[in-house]
C-alpha positions as CSV (number, residue, x, y, z in Angstrom):
1,M,0.0,0.0,0.0
2,G,1.1,3.6,-0.6
3,V,2.4,6.0,2.0
4,P,-0.4,8.1,3.5
5,Q,-0.4,11.8,2.5
6,P,0.5,14.4,5.1
7,A,-2.1,16.0,7.2
8,R,-3.5,19.2,5.8
9,A,-2.1,21.9,8.1
10,G,-4.4,24.7,9.0
11,D,-7.7,23.0,8.0
12,Q,-9.6,23.1,11.3
13,D,-12.6,21.2,9.9
14,R,-10.8,18.2,8.7
15,Q,-10.9,14.9,10.6
16,P,-7.9,14.3,12.9
17,V,-5.3,11.7,11.7
18,V,-4.1,9.2,14.3
19,G,-1.3,6.8,13.4
20,M,-0.6,3.6,15.4
21,V,2.7,1.9,15.1
22,G,2.1,-1.9,15.0
23,G,-0.5,-3.9,13.2
24,G,-1.7,-6.4,15.8
25,Q,-5.1,-6.9,17.4
26,L,-4.8,-3.8,19.5
27,A,-4.5,-1.7,16.4
28,R,-7.3,-3.6,14.8
29,M,-9.7,-2.9,17.6
30,T,-8.6,0.7,17.8
31,A,-9.4,1.1,14.1
32,Q,-13.0,0.0,14.9
33,A,-13.3,2.7,17.6
34,A,-11.9,5.4,15.3
35,I,-14.9,5.0,12.9
36,G,-17.4,6.3,15.3
37,L,-15.3,9.2,16.3
38,G,-14.8,10.3,12.7
39,I,-11.0,9.9,13.0
40,E,-8.8,8.9,10.1
41,F,-6.8,6.0,11.5
42,R,-3.6,4.9,10.0
43,V,-1.5,1.8,10.8
44,L,2.2,1.1,10.3
45,A,2.2,-2.7,9.9
46,D,4.9,-5.2,9.1
47,T,2.8,-6.8,6.3
48,A,-0.5,-6.4,4.6
49,A,-1.6,-9.6,6.3
50,D,-1.3,-8.2,9.8
51,S,-4.4,-8.2,12.0
52,A,-5.0,-4.4,11.8
53,A,-3.9,-4.1,8.1
54,Q,-6.8,-6.3,7.1
55,V,-9.4,-3.8,8.3
56,S,-7.6,-0.4,8.0
57,A,-7.8,1.3,4.6
58,H,-4.9,3.6,5.6
59,T,-2.1,1.0,6.1
60,Q,1.5,1.7,5.5
61,T,3.8,-1.3,5.5
62,G,7.2,-0.8,7.0
63,D,9.6,-1.7,9.8
64,Y,9.3,0.2,13.1
65,H,13.0,-0.6,13.7
66,R,13.9,1.7,10.8
67,A,13.9,5.4,11.5
68,D,13.1,6.3,7.8
69,D,9.9,4.2,7.9
70,L,8.8,5.7,11.2
71,L,9.4,9.3,10.1
72,A,7.6,8.8,6.7
73,F,4.6,7.4,8.6
74,G,4.6,10.1,11.3
75,A,4.8,12.9,8.7
76,G,1.2,12.0,7.7
77,C,-0.3,12.0,11.2
78,D,-1.4,14.6,13.7
79,V,-0.6,12.1,16.5
80,V,1.3,8.8,16.6
81,T,0.7,6.2,19.2
82,F,1.5,2.5,19.6
83,D,0.1,-1.0,20.0
84,H,3.4,-2.2,21.5
85,E,6.4,-0.7,23.4
86,H,9.2,-1.9,21.2
87,V,10.1,1.2,19.1
88,P,13.8,2.1,19.7
89,G,14.2,5.1,22.0
90,E,16.4,7.0,19.5
91,H,13.8,6.6,16.8
92,L,11.1,8.0,19.2
93,A,13.1,11.1,19.7
94,A,13.4,11.7,16.0
95,L,9.7,11.0,15.5
96,E,8.8,13.6,18.2
97,A,10.5,16.2,16.0
98,V,8.0,15.4,13.2
99,T,4.7,15.0,15.0
100,A,3.0,14.6,18.4
101,V,4.0,11.2,20.0
102,R,1.7,9.9,22.8
103,P,2.9,8.5,25.0
104,G,6.2,10.3,24.5
105,G,9.6,8.7,24.5
106,P,10.5,9.7,28.1
107,A,7.3,8.1,29.4
108,L,7.5,5.0,27.1
109,R,11.0,4.3,28.4
110,F,9.5,3.1,31.7
111,A,7.4,0.5,29.8
112,Q,10.4,-0.5,27.7
113,D,13.0,-0.8,30.4
114,K,12.0,-2.7,33.6
115,A,15.0,-1.6,35.5
116,A,14.2,2.0,34.8
117,M,10.6,1.4,35.7
118,R,11.5,-0.2,39.0
119,D,14.0,2.5,39.9
120,R,11.5,5.3,39.2
121,L,8.5,3.7,40.9
122,S,10.5,2.7,44.0
123,A,11.5,6.3,44.5
124,L,7.9,7.6,44.5
125,R,6.7,8.4,48.0
126,S,3.2,9.0,46.6
127,L,2.9,5.2,45.9
128,R,4.0,4.2,49.4
129,A,1.3,6.5,50.8
130,L,-1.3,4.4,48.8
131,G,0.0,1.1,50.3
132,A,1.7,0.1,47.1
133,A,5.3,-1.1,46.5
134,C,7.5,-2.8,44.0
135,P,8.9,-6.3,44.6
136,R,12.5,-6.3,46.0
137,Y,14.8,-6.4,43.0
138,R,18.2,-5.8,41.6
139,P,20.0,-6.0,38.2
140,V,22.1,-9.2,37.8
141,S,24.6,-10.5,35.4
142,N,25.8,-13.8,36.9
143,P,24.5,-16.7,38.9
144,D,26.4,-15.7,42.1
145,E,24.5,-12.4,42.2
146,V,21.2,-14.2,41.9
147,A,22.2,-16.6,44.7
148,S,23.2,-13.7,46.9
149,F,19.9,-12.0,46.2
150,A,18.0,-15.2,47.2
151,A,20.1,-15.6,50.4
152,Q,19.5,-12.0,51.5
153,G,15.7,-12.4,51.1
154,E,13.1,-15.2,51.3
155,G,15.3,-17.7,49.5
156,W,14.3,-19.6,46.4
157,P,12.3,-19.4,44.1
158,V,13.2,-16.0,42.6
159,V,12.0,-14.4,39.4
160,L,14.3,-13.4,36.6
161,K,13.0,-10.9,34.0
162,A,14.5,-9.6,30.8
163,T,14.8,-5.9,31.2
164,S,13.3,-5.3,27.8
165,G,11.3,-7.1,25.1
166,G,9.2,-9.4,27.1
167,Y,5.4,-10.0,26.7
168,D,2.8,-12.7,27.3
169,G,5.1,-14.6,29.7
170,K,8.1,-14.3,27.4
171,G,11.2,-12.9,29.2
172,V,10.0,-14.1,32.6
173,W,11.5,-17.1,34.4
174,I,10.7,-18.5,37.8
175,C,14.0,-20.1,39.1
176,E,13.9,-22.7,41.8
177,N,17.7,-22.8,42.3
178,E,21.1,-21.4,41.1
179,S,21.3,-24.0,38.3
180,S,18.1,-22.8,36.7
181,A,19.1,-19.2,37.1
182,A,22.4,-20.0,35.4
183,D,20.5,-21.4,32.4
184,V,18.6,-18.1,32.0
185,I,21.8,-16.0,32.4
186,A,23.4,-18.0,29.7
187,H,21.1,-16.3,27.2
188,G,23.3,-13.2,27.5
189,I,20.5,-10.7,27.9
190,G,19.9,-7.8,30.4
191,L,18.2,-9.2,33.5
192,L,16.6,-8.2,36.8
193,V,16.1,-10.6,39.7
194,E,12.9,-10.0,41.8
195,E,11.5,-11.7,44.8
196,Y,8.9,-14.3,44.2
197,V,5.6,-12.8,45.4
198,A,3.1,-15.3,46.9
199,F,0.1,-13.3,45.9
200,D,-3.5,-13.9,46.8
201,R,-4.7,-12.9,43.3
202,E,-3.7,-10.7,40.4
203,L,-5.4,-7.4,39.7
204,A,-5.1,-4.8,37.1
205,V,-6.2,-1.2,36.9
206,L,-6.6,0.7,33.6
207,V,-6.5,4.5,33.5
208,A,-6.4,7.1,30.8
209,R,-4.7,10.5,30.9
210,S,-4.8,13.3,28.4
211,P,-2.1,15.9,27.7
212,K,-4.2,18.5,29.6
213,G,-4.1,16.2,32.6
214,Q,-7.6,14.9,32.7
215,G,-7.8,11.4,34.0
216,A,-10.3,8.5,34.1
217,A,-10.1,5.1,35.8
218,Y,-11.9,1.9,34.9
219,P,-13.1,-0.5,37.6
220,V,-10.3,-2.7,39.0
221,V,-10.3,-6.1,37.4
222,Q,-9.1,-9.6,38.4
223,T,-6.9,-11.3,35.9
224,V,-6.1,-15.0,35.6
225,Q,-2.8,-16.0,34.0
226,E,-1.7,-19.4,32.6
227,D,1.9,-19.8,31.5
228,G,2.4,-16.1,31.6
229,I,-0.6,-15.4,29.3
230,C,-3.7,-13.6,30.4
231,R,-6.6,-16.1,30.0
232,E,-9.4,-14.4,31.8
233,V,-10.5,-11.0,33.1
234,I,-13.4,-10.5,35.6
235,A,-14.7,-6.9,35.8
236,P,-15.0,-5.7,38.4
237,A,-12.8,-7.9,40.6
238,P,-15.1,-10.0,42.7
239,D,-15.3,-9.3,46.5
240,L,-12.6,-6.6,46.3
241,D,-12.7,-4.2,49.3
242,P,-14.0,-0.9,48.0
243,S,-11.2,0.9,49.8
244,V,-8.6,-1.3,48.1
245,A,-10.2,-0.8,44.7
246,M,-10.1,3.0,45.2
247,R,-6.5,2.9,46.2
248,A,-5.7,0.8,43.1
249,Q,-7.4,3.4,40.9
250,Q,-5.6,6.3,42.6
251,L,-2.4,4.3,42.1
252,G,-2.9,4.1,38.4
253,L,-3.8,7.8,38.1
254,T,-0.8,8.7,40.2
255,I,1.7,6.7,38.1
256,A,0.2,8.1,34.9
257,A,0.8,11.7,36.2
258,E,4.2,11.0,37.7
259,L,5.5,9.4,34.5
260,D,3.6,11.9,32.3
261,V,1.8,9.2,30.4
262,T,-0.7,10.3,27.7
263,G,-3.2,7.7,26.5
264,L,-3.9,4.5,28.4
265,L,-1.9,3.1,31.2
266,A,-2.4,-0.5,32.5
267,V,-0.9,-1.4,35.8
268,E,-0.7,-5.1,36.6
269,L,-0.8,-5.8,40.4
270,F,-0.3,-8.6,42.9
271,A,-2.7,-8.4,45.8
272,V,-1.3,-9.6,49.1
273,G,-4.0,-9.0,51.7
274,D,-4.6,-5.3,51.4
275,E,-1.1,-4.6,50.0
276,L,-0.7,-3.8,46.3
277,I,2.5,-4.9,44.6
278,I,3.3,-3.4,41.2
279,N,4.1,-6.1,38.7
280,E,4.1,-4.5,35.2
281,L,3.2,-1.4,33.2
282,A,1.8,-1.0,29.7
283,M,1.2,2.3,28.0
284,R,-1.4,1.3,25.4
285,P,-4.7,-0.5,25.2
286,H,-4.3,-3.7,27.1
287,N,-5.7,-7.2,27.4
288,C,-7.1,-6.4,30.8
289,G,-9.4,-3.8,29.1
290,H,-10.9,-5.9,26.3
291,W,-14.1,-6.4,28.3
292,T,-14.8,-2.6,27.9
293,I,-15.8,-3.0,24.3
294,D,-19.0,-4.8,25.4
295,G,-19.1,-3.9,29.1
296,A,-18.4,-0.2,29.6
297,I,-19.8,3.1,28.4
298,T,-16.5,3.9,26.7
299,S,-14.3,1.2,25.4
300,Q,-10.6,1.3,26.2
301,F,-9.9,1.8,22.5
302,E,-12.1,4.8,22.1
303,Q,-10.7,6.2,25.4
304,H,-7.2,5.9,24.1
305,L,-8.0,7.8,21.0
306,R,-9.8,10.5,23.0
307,A,-6.8,10.8,25.3
308,V,-4.0,11.0,22.6
309,L,-6.0,13.6,20.7
310,D,-6.6,15.6,24.0
311,L,-10.4,15.2,23.6
312,P,-12.6,15.1,26.7
313,L,-12.4,11.6,28.1
314,G,-15.4,9.3,28.0
315,A,-17.2,7.7,31.0
316,P,-15.4,4.5,32.1
317,A,-18.4,3.1,34.1
318,P,-19.5,-0.5,33.4
319,T,-22.9,-1.1,31.8
320,S,-23.6,-4.3,33.7
321,A,-22.9,-5.7,37.1
322,T,-20.2,-8.0,35.8
323,A,-18.4,-8.7,32.6
324,V,-16.1,-11.7,32.0
325,M,-13.6,-11.9,29.2
326,V,-11.7,-15.1,28.2
327,N,-9.0,-15.1,25.5
328,V,-9.3,-17.6,22.7
329,L,-6.0,-19.4,22.1
330,G,-5.1,-21.1,18.9
331,G,-5.8,-24.8,18.9
332,E,-7.6,-26.8,16.3
333,P,-7.8,-25.3,12.7
334,D,-11.0,-24.2,11.1
335,L,-11.8,-21.7,13.8
336,Y,-14.6,-20.1,11.7
337,S,-16.4,-23.4,11.2
338,R,-17.0,-23.5,15.0
339,L,-18.2,-20.0,15.2
340,I,-21.7,-20.9,13.9
341,H,-22.2,-23.4,16.8
342,V,-21.1,-20.8,19.3
343,M,-23.6,-18.2,17.9
344,A,-26.4,-20.7,18.0
345,A,-25.6,-22.1,21.4
346,D,-25.2,-18.8,23.3
347,P,-26.5,-15.8,21.4
348,G,-25.6,-13.5,24.3
349,V,-21.8,-14.2,24.0
350,K,-19.8,-11.5,22.1
351,V,-17.0,-13.0,20.0
352,H,-14.1,-11.0,18.7
353,L,-11.7,-12.7,16.3
354,Y,-8.5,-11.1,15.2
355,G,-8.0,-12.5,11.7
356,K,-4.7,-14.2,12.7
357,A,-3.4,-17.5,11.6
358,V,-4.2,-20.2,14.1
359,R,-1.1,-21.5,16.0
360,P,-1.1,-23.4,19.3
361,G,-1.2,-21.0,22.2
362,R,-1.5,-17.9,20.1
363,K,-4.2,-15.3,21.0
364,V,-6.6,-15.4,18.1
365,G,-9.6,-13.7,19.7
366,H,-11.6,-13.2,22.8
367,V,-15.1,-13.6,24.1
368,T,-17.0,-11.5,26.5
369,V,-20.2,-12.2,28.5
370,A,-22.0,-9.6,30.6
371,G,-24.7,-10.0,33.3
372,E,-25.2,-10.6,37.0
373,D,-24.0,-14.0,38.1
374,V,-20.2,-14.2,38.1
375,A,-20.0,-18.0,38.3
376,A,-22.5,-18.4,35.4
377,L,-20.8,-15.8,33.3
378,R,-17.4,-17.4,33.8
379,D,-18.8,-20.8,32.9
380,R,-20.4,-19.4,29.6
381,A,-17.2,-17.5,28.6
382,W,-14.9,-20.5,29.2
383,R,-17.2,-22.9,27.4
384,T,-17.3,-20.6,24.4
385,A,-13.6,-20.0,24.3
386,N,-12.7,-23.7,24.7
387,Y,-15.1,-24.6,21.9
388,L,-13.7,-22.1,19.6
389,S,-10.2,-23.3,20.3
390,H,-10.7,-27.1,20.4
391,G,-14.3,-28.0,19.4
392,T,-15.0,-29.1,23.0
393,E,-16.5,-27.1,25.9
394,D,-14.0,-28.5,28.5
């Protein structure tokens, strides 16, 4: 596809142009939200077969690792944002000289570099006042340093994390002993060691912040992970103390302000009693917010567009007592042949497929069910997701 033409400077009546770097499912769902807002949405995708490229008329193919491709893409946009955090920092600085970049490079650095994120958050008194903390951590480069860290704390296991590039469980290793830590260190990548947190459950808070500083927080959700991949989100988190939920929302908004995030910020948390332990940050639409498409007044994708364009933010309130989202992972082929059964069996389930080739364990879609009874909603969502993946409801 051709390179999009530059925005028409000075034309106040034209539709705004938002470009998103990355052609995955997050960009695909953002493209859908842009239609209703009258936004021209452009995608920088690796190939024309990418998930977002299939549905976006304004797609430019290119490599986000190449400054020339990024700059050519940015020149045609009023605002550039991202569906991943992997654009090199030096390219972000060059892009900011061409157009508005949201979140900007200084903020995005804290989602790209876990060591920088831990250092910055650990220094914030405002987070400690909210009963939040980071796990104990340190950079490491050899097995002796990992063993020393374990000996100085709670012992084994410990968690090794790649300082950059990890997602969906990649780049995270739970190490039971020095030998397993040595196997990870042999990869020759930058690493942090963190204490293993024996959490009660995992939570996430999703907030939005505009350049003017307006903020909005969605209900705190419970997430269920398997092999490092988010499988299920329950919104709002069941039986969560309202005071803890409020602190988690304040935590998200505080981090967004302290790091000068524009757009969406997802904060993944470990809950240990009433204490909140910060696990990860993401500065973009996030898996924990997919339920908002069918279960909130304003979806996370619309909210992200509003925020990066500095428009008034939408209401984040839910539209039902509970919503449950379950990811559909690649399993058996012929995914679409099973969709008819799902539609007939449970017409109230909302199915979102990403147009991605089916591979075992790959996220190829998600399902959402909204209503009152949490247990019944979870059962329906899991049955649907399992049938789509494998042709069985178990």
